[in-house]
Biopython code that builds the backbone (N, CA, C, O; Angstrom):
import numpy as np
from Bio.PDB.StructureBuilder import StructureBuilder

atoms = [
    (1, "UNK", "N", (-7.991, -5.578, 10.997)),
    (1, "UNK", "CA", (-8.952, -6.178, 10.116)),
    (1, "UNK", "C", (-8.999, -5.381, 8.811)),
    (1, "UNK", "O", (-9.250, -4.176, 8.854)),
    (2, "UNK", "N", (-8.767, -6.008, 7.652)),
    (2, "UNK", "CA", (-8.832, -5.298, 6.374)),
    (2, "UNK", "C", (-10.229, -4.742, 6.102)),
    (2, "UNK", "O", (-11.240, -5.380, 6.396)),
    (3, "UNK", "N", (-10.258, -3.555, 5.539)),
    (3, "UNK", "CA", (-11.512, -2.896, 5.179)),
    (3, "UNK", "C", (-11.337, -2.280, 3.801)),
    (3, "UNK", "O", (-10.351, -1.585, 3.554)),
    (4, "UNK", "N", (-12.278, -2.524, 2.906)),
    (4, "UNK", "CA", (-12.223, -1.903, 1.590)),
    (4, "UNK", "C", (-12.644, -0.444, 1.721)),
    (4, "UNK", "O", (-13.638, -0.127, 2.376)),
    (5, "UNK", "N", (-11.874, 0.439, 1.089)),
    (5, "UNK", "CA", (-12.195, 1.871, 1.155)),
    (5, "UNK", "C", (-12.252, 2.448, -0.255)),
    (5, "UNK", "O", (-11.684, 1.883, -1.189)),
    (6, "UNK", "N", (-12.931, 3.556, -0.399)),
    (6, "UNK", "CA", (-13.058, 4.182, -1.711)),
    (6, "UNK", "C", (-11.978, 5.249, -1.907)),
    (6, "UNK", "O", (-11.175, 5.521, -1.015)),
    (7, "UNK", "N", (-11.987, 5.834, -3.091)),
    (7, "UNK", "CA", (-10.974, 6.819, -3.467)),
    (7, "UNK", "C", (-10.916, 7.992, -2.493)),
    (7, "UNK", "O", (-9.832, 8.435, -2.113)),
    (8, "UNK", "N", (-12.085, 8.495, -2.088)),
    (8, "UNK", "CA", (-12.105, 9.638, -1.178)),
    (8, "UNK", "C", (-11.461, 9.309, 0.160)),
    (8, "UNK", "O", (-10.760, 10.139, 0.737)),
    (9, "UNK", "N", (-11.697, 8.102, 0.649)),
    (9, "UNK", "CA", (-11.101, 7.684, 1.925)),
    (9, "UNK", "C", (-9.594, 7.499, 1.780)),
    (9, "UNK", "O", (-8.844, 7.817, 2.703)),
    (10, "UNK", "N", (-9.143, 6.994, 0.642)),
    (10, "UNK", "CA", (-7.702, 6.882, 0.389)),
    (10, "UNK", "C", (-7.072, 8.270, 0.438)),
    (10, "UNK", "O", (-6.026, 8.462, 1.058)),
    (11, "UNK", "N", (-7.707, 9.227, -0.210)),
    (11, "UNK", "CA", (-7.187, 10.596, -0.219)),
    (11, "UNK", "C", (-7.143, 11.175, 1.195)),
    (11, "UNK", "O", (-6.155, 11.799, 1.580)),
    (12, "UNK", "N", (-8.200, 10.971, 1.960)),
    (12, "UNK", "CA", (-8.264, 11.501, 3.319)),
    (12, "UNK", "C", (-7.178, 10.885, 4.204)),
    (12, "UNK", "O", (-6.465, 11.597, 4.911)),
    (13, "UNK", "N", (-7.060, 9.560, 4.158)),
    (13, "UNK", "CA", (-6.071, 8.871, 4.983)),
    (13, "UNK", "C", (-4.644, 9.224, 4.564)),
    (13, "UNK", "O", (-3.767, 9.406, 5.408)),
    (14, "UNK", "N", (-4.420, 9.317, 3.257)),
    (14, "UNK", "CA", (-3.087, 9.688, 2.766)),
    (14, "UNK", "C", (-2.708, 11.083, 3.240)),
    (14, "UNK", "O", (-1.577, 11.312, 3.667)),
    (15, "UNK", "N", (-3.640, 12.004, 3.167)),
    (15, "UNK", "CA", (-3.381, 13.374, 3.619)),
    (15, "UNK", "C", (-3.092, 13.417, 5.114)),
    (15, "UNK", "O", (-2.387, 14.306, 5.590)),
    (16, "UNK", "N", (-3.639, 12.452, 5.853)),
    (16, "UNK", "CA", (-3.430, 12.389, 7.300)),
    (16, "UNK", "C", (-2.155, 11.617, 7.665)),
    (16, "UNK", "O", (-1.846, 11.456, 8.846)),
    (17, "UNK", "N", (-1.408, 11.135, 6.645)),
    (17, "UNK", "CA", (-0.129, 10.489, 6.924)),
    (17, "UNK", "C", (-0.085, 8.990, 6.772)),
    (17, "UNK", "O", (0.916, 8.376, 7.140)),
    (18, "UNK", "N", (-1.130, 8.370, 6.245)),
    (18, "UNK", "CA", (-1.125, 6.914, 6.063)),
    (18, "UNK", "C", (-0.135, 6.516, 4.976)),
    (18, "UNK", "O", (0.091, 7.267, 4.027)),
    (19, "UNK", "N", (0.446, 5.343, 5.119)),
    (19, "UNK", "CA", (1.276, 4.779, 4.067)),
    (19, "UNK", "C", (0.363, 4.251, 2.968)),
    (19, "UNK", "O", (-0.713, 3.724, 3.253)),
    (20, "UNK", "N", (0.783, 4.389, 1.725)),
    (20, "UNK", "CA", (0.123, 3.754, 0.598)),
    (20, "UNK", "C", (1.093, 2.688, 0.111)),
    (20, "UNK", "O", (2.141, 3.000, -0.454)),
    (21, "UNK", "N", (0.739, 1.446, 0.333)),
    (21, "UNK", "CA", (1.624, 0.320, 0.076)),
    (21, "UNK", "C", (1.086, -0.498, -1.078)),
    (21, "UNK", "O", (-0.003, -1.065, -0.985)),
    (22, "UNK", "N", (1.842, -0.566, -2.170)),
    (22, "UNK", "CA", (1.472, -1.339, -3.347)),
    (22, "UNK", "C", (2.078, -2.726, -3.195)),
    (22, "UNK", "O", (3.300, -2.873, -3.221)),
    (23, "UNK", "N", (1.241, -3.743, -3.038)),
    (23, "UNK", "CA", (1.722, -5.103, -2.775)),
    (23, "UNK", "C", (1.719, -5.982, -4.024)),
    (23, "UNK", "O", (1.897, -7.197, -3.935)),
    (24, "UNK", "N", (1.514, -5.358, -5.201)),
    (24, "UNK", "CA", (1.595, -6.125, -6.442)),
    (24, "UNK", "C", (3.056, -6.444, -6.756)),
    (24, "UNK", "O", (3.970, -5.848, -6.187)),
    (25, "UNK", "N", (3.259, -7.390, -7.668)),
    (25, "UNK", "CA", (4.616, -7.688, -8.118)),
    (25, "UNK", "C", (5.203, -6.436, -8.767)),
    (25, "UNK", "O", (4.462, -5.556, -9.205)),
    (26, "UNK", "N", (6.493, -6.357, -8.827)),
    (26, "UNK", "CA", (7.196, -5.163, -9.296)),
    (26, "UNK", "C", (6.752, -4.738, -10.702)),
    (26, "UNK", "O", (6.684, -3.543, -10.990)),
    (27, "UNK", "N", (6.451, -5.698, -11.572)),
    (27, "UNK", "CA", (6.039, -5.375, -12.938)),
    (27, "UNK", "C", (4.760, -4.535, -12.935)),
    (27, "UNK", "O", (4.647, -3.576, -13.698)),
    (28, "UNK", "N", (3.816, -4.885, -12.094)),
    (28, "UNK", "CA", (2.568, -4.136, -11.995)),
    (28, "UNK", "C", (2.804, -2.734, -11.463)),
    (28, "UNK", "O", (2.213, -1.767, -11.944)),
    (29, "UNK", "N", (3.662, -2.634, -10.481)),
    (29, "UNK", "CA", (3.998, -1.334, -9.896)),
    (29, "UNK", "C", (4.678, -0.451, -10.939)),
    (29, "UNK", "O", (4.341, 0.725, -11.072)),
    (30, "UNK", "N", (5.634, -1.013, -11.680)),
    (30, "UNK", "CA", (6.360, -0.246, -12.681)),
    (30, "UNK", "C", (5.448, 0.198, -13.823)),
    (30, "UNK", "O", (5.616, 1.289, -14.366)),
    (31, "UNK", "N", (4.490, -0.640, -14.184)),
    (31, "UNK", "CA", (3.600, -0.332, -15.305)),
    (31, "UNK", "C", (2.565, 0.724, -14.956)),
    (31, "UNK", "O", (2.157, 1.508, -15.813)),
    (32, "UNK", "N", (2.142, 0.745, -13.701)),
    (32, "UNK", "CA", (1.013, 1.595, -13.323)),
    (32, "UNK", "C", (1.110, 1.968, -11.853)),
    (32, "UNK", "O", (0.319, 1.491, -11.038)),
    (33, "UNK", "N", (2.060, 2.805, -11.510)),
    (33, "UNK", "CA", (2.257, 3.114, -10.097)),
    (33, "UNK", "C", (1.343, 4.231, -9.616)),
    (33, "UNK", "O", (0.985, 5.138, -10.367)),
    (34, "UNK", "N", (0.983, 4.141, -8.361)),
    (34, "UNK", "CA", (0.168, 5.169, -7.725)),
    (34, "UNK", "C", (1.097, 6.218, -7.126)),
    (34, "UNK", "O", (2.092, 5.864, -6.494)),
    (35, "UNK", "N", (0.795, 7.492, -7.308)),
    (35, "UNK", "CA", (1.648, 8.547, -6.757)),
    (35, "UNK", "C", (1.825, 8.383, -5.244)),
    (35, "UNK", "O", (0.852, 8.265, -4.500)),
    (36, "UNK", "N", (3.074, 8.379, -4.813)),
    (36, "UNK", "CA", (3.381, 8.293, -3.394)),
    (36, "UNK", "C", (3.394, 6.893, -2.813)),
    (36, "UNK", "O", (3.675, 6.716, -1.628)),
    (37, "UNK", "N", (3.093, 5.889, -3.637)),
    (37, "UNK", "CA", (3.033, 4.515, -3.119)),
    (37, "UNK", "C", (4.424, 3.922, -2.948)),
    (37, "UNK", "O", (5.339, 4.200, -3.723)),
    (38, "UNK", "N", (4.560, 3.104, -1.920)),
    (38, "UNK", "CA", (5.766, 2.314, -1.702)),
    (38, "UNK", "C", (5.524, 0.942, -2.313)),
    (38, "UNK", "O", (4.426, 0.399, -2.195)),
    (39, "UNK", "N", (6.527, 0.380, -2.960)),
    (39, "UNK", "CA", (6.399, -0.952, -3.541)),
    (39, "UNK", "C", (6.979, -1.987, -2.588)),
    (39, "UNK", "O", (8.176, -1.978, -2.301)),
    (40, "UNK", "N", (6.134, -2.868, -2.107)),
    (40, "UNK", "CA", (6.553, -4.012, -1.295)),
    (40, "UNK", "C", (5.696, -5.197, -1.728)),
    (40, "UNK", "O", (4.619, -5.411, -1.172)),
    (41, "UNK", "N", (6.162, -5.980, -2.721)),
    (41, "UNK", "CA", (5.364, -7.112, -3.184)),
    (41, "UNK", "C", (4.969, -8.036, -2.036)),
    (41, "UNK", "O", (5.751, -8.290, -1.120)),
    (42, "UNK", "N", (3.751, -8.524, -2.109)),
    (42, "UNK", "CA", (3.192, -9.302, -1.001)),
    (42, "UNK", "C", (4.071, -10.487, -0.621)),
    (42, "UNK", "O", (4.146, -10.855, 0.551)),
    (43, "UNK", "N", (4.733, -11.085, -1.604)),
    (43, "UNK", "CA", (5.605, -12.230, -1.312)),
    (43, "UNK", "C", (6.844, -11.836, -0.526)),
    (43, "UNK", "O", (7.519, -12.698, 0.036)),
    (44, "UNK", "N", (7.151, -10.540, -0.479)),
    (44, "UNK", "CA", (8.348, -10.097, 0.248)),
    (44, "UNK", "C", (8.020, -9.466, 1.597)),
    (44, "UNK", "O", (8.921, -8.990, 2.289)),
    (45, "UNK", "N", (6.746, -9.455, 1.982)),
    (45, "UNK", "CA", (6.389, -8.845, 3.264)),
    (45, "UNK", "C", (6.880, -9.713, 4.419)),
    (45, "UNK", "O", (6.403, -10.827, 4.632)),
    (46, "UNK", "N", (7.824, -9.182, 5.141)),
    (46, "UNK", "CA", (8.400, -9.850, 6.304)),
    (46, "UNK", "C", (8.754, -8.786, 7.331)),
    (46, "UNK", "O", (8.724, -7.591, 7.039)),
    (47, "UNK", "N", (9.079, -9.218, 8.501)),
    (47, "UNK", "CA", (9.465, -8.288, 9.564)),
    (47, "UNK", "C", (10.604, -7.376, 9.097)),
    (47, "UNK", "O", (10.604, -6.181, 9.395)),
    (48, "UNK", "N", (11.564, -7.933, 8.374)),
    (48, "UNK", "CA", (12.717, -7.152, 7.937)),
    (48, "UNK", "C", (12.333, -6.119, 6.876)),
    (48, "UNK", "O", (12.842, -4.998, 6.905)),
    (49, "UNK", "N", (11.452, -6.470, 5.947)),
    (49, "UNK", "CA", (11.113, -5.549, 4.859)),
    (49, "UNK", "C", (10.161, -4.448, 5.311)),
    (49, "UNK", "O", (10.022, -3.435, 4.627)),
    (50, "UNK", "N", (9.514, -4.630, 6.439)),
    (50, "UNK", "CA", (8.581, -3.617, 6.942)),
    (50, "UNK", "C", (9.096, -2.929, 8.200)),
    (50, "UNK", "O", (8.384, -2.133, 8.812)),
    (51, "UNK", "N", (10.317, -3.230, 8.583)),
    (51, "UNK", "CA", (10.873, -2.703, 9.837)),
    (51, "UNK", "C", (10.925, -1.173, 9.864)),
    (51, "UNK", "O", (10.812, -0.576, 10.935)),
    (52, "UNK", "N", (11.091, -0.541, 8.721)),
    (52, "UNK", "CA", (11.202, 0.918, 8.682)),
    (52, "UNK", "C", (9.859, 1.633, 8.701)),
    (52, "UNK", "O", (9.817, 2.859, 8.801)),
    (53, "UNK", "N", (8.763, 0.889, 8.606)),
    (53, "UNK", "CA", (7.437, 1.509, 8.628)),
    (53, "UNK", "C", (7.053, 1.865, 10.060)),
    (53, "UNK", "O", (7.202, 1.050, 10.971)),
    (54, "UNK", "N", (6.566, 3.060, 10.250)),
    (54, "UNK", "CA", (6.102, 3.522, 11.557)),
    (54, "UNK", "C", (4.820, 2.774, 11.919)),
    (54, "UNK", "O", (3.812, 2.905, 11.225)),
    (55, "UNK", "N", (4.851, 2.008, 12.975)),
    (55, "UNK", "CA", (3.705, 1.191, 13.378)),
    (55, "UNK", "C", (2.517, 2.015, 13.858)),
    (55, "UNK", "O", (1.426, 1.474, 14.040)),
    (56, "UNK", "N", (2.708, 3.297, 14.061)),
    (56, "UNK", "CA", (1.611, 4.157, 14.511)),
    (56, "UNK", "C", (0.854, 4.815, 13.362)),
    (56, "UNK", "O", (-0.144, 5.501, 13.586)),
    (57, "UNK", "N", (1.327, 4.608, 12.132)),
    (57, "UNK", "CA", (0.654, 5.177, 10.960)),
    (57, "UNK", "C", (-0.205, 4.107, 10.295)),
    (57, "UNK", "O", (0.216, 2.956, 10.187)),
    (58, "UNK", "N", (-1.397, 4.474, 9.850)),
    (58, "UNK", "CA", (-2.230, 3.509, 9.123)),
    (58, "UNK", "C", (-1.547, 3.094, 7.816)),
    (58, "UNK", "O", (-0.723, 3.828, 7.271)),
    (59, "UNK", "N", (-1.902, 1.917, 7.332)),
    (59, "UNK", "CA", (-1.361, 1.401, 6.077)),
    (59, "UNK", "C", (-2.519, 1.097, 5.134)),
    (59, "UNK", "O", (-3.438, 0.352, 5.473)),
    (60, "UNK", "N", (-2.456, 1.685, 3.948)),
    (60, "UNK", "CA", (-3.411, 1.386, 2.896)),
    (60, "UNK", "C", (-2.689, 0.472, 1.920)),
    (60, "UNK", "O", (-1.642, 0.847, 1.393)),
    (61, "UNK", "N", (-3.216, -0.710, 1.668)),
    (61, "UNK", "CA", (-2.588, -1.611, 0.707)),
    (61, "UNK", "C", (-3.369, -1.591, -0.590)),
    (61, "UNK", "O", (-4.598, -1.523, -0.604)),
    (62, "UNK", "N", (-2.622, -1.653, -1.679)),
    (62, "UNK", "CA", (-3.214, -1.675, -3.010)),
    (62, "UNK", "C", (-2.770, -2.941, -3.701)),
    (62, "UNK", "O", (-1.582, -3.264, -3.743)),
    (63, "UNK", "N", (-3.745, -3.658, -4.246)),
    (63, "UNK", "CA", (-3.439, -4.858, -5.032)),
    (63, "UNK", "C", (-4.446, -4.938, -6.162)),
    (63, "UNK", "O", (-5.457, -4.237, -6.158)),
    (64, "UNK", "N", (-4.171, -5.775, -7.104)),
    (64, "UNK", "CA", (-5.063, -5.961, -8.240)),
    (64, "UNK", "C", (-5.837, -7.241, -8.033)),
    (64, "UNK", "O", (-5.256, -8.284, -7.734)),
    (65, "UNK", "N", (-7.145, -7.166, -8.192)),
    (65, "UNK", "CA", (-7.994, -8.350, -8.020)),
    (65, "UNK", "C", (-8.766, -8.579, -9.305)),
    (65, "UNK", "O", (-9.474, -7.693, -9.783)),
    (66, "UNK", "N", (-8.628, -9.760, -9.852)),
    (66, "UNK", "CA", (-9.408, -10.126, -11.032)),
    (66, "UNK", "C", (-10.731, -10.673, -10.580)),
    (66, "UNK", "O", (-10.782, -11.560, -9.728)),
    (67, "UNK", "N", (-11.803, -10.159, -11.136)),
    (67, "UNK", "CA", (-13.135, -10.663, -10.764)),
    (67, "UNK", "C", (-13.823, -11.282, -11.933)),
    (67, "UNK", "O", (-14.951, -11.758, -11.805)),
]
sb = StructureBuilder()
sb.init_structure("model")
sb.init_model(0)
sb.init_chain("A")
sb.init_seg("    ")
for serial, (resi, resn, name, xyz) in enumerate(atoms, 1):
    if name == "N":
        sb.init_residue(resn, " ", resi, " ")
    sb.init_atom(name, np.array(xyz, "f"), 0.0, 1.0, " ", f" {name:<3s}", serial, name[0])
structure = sb.get_structure()
């Protein structure tokens, strides 16, 4: 179940080994990438593109939301 987390929680989870996954399109990632983030645009998320991710590690996803 997705849960919104704050900066401190991102830092804590990242330090504990969580993946930081940037699901924006490549242009957004290239323009403003987060240190240590993997780029996997949401449209490309498939079993094959995520096969190398350790299923036992938490995943933090980052996307841009216009409000």
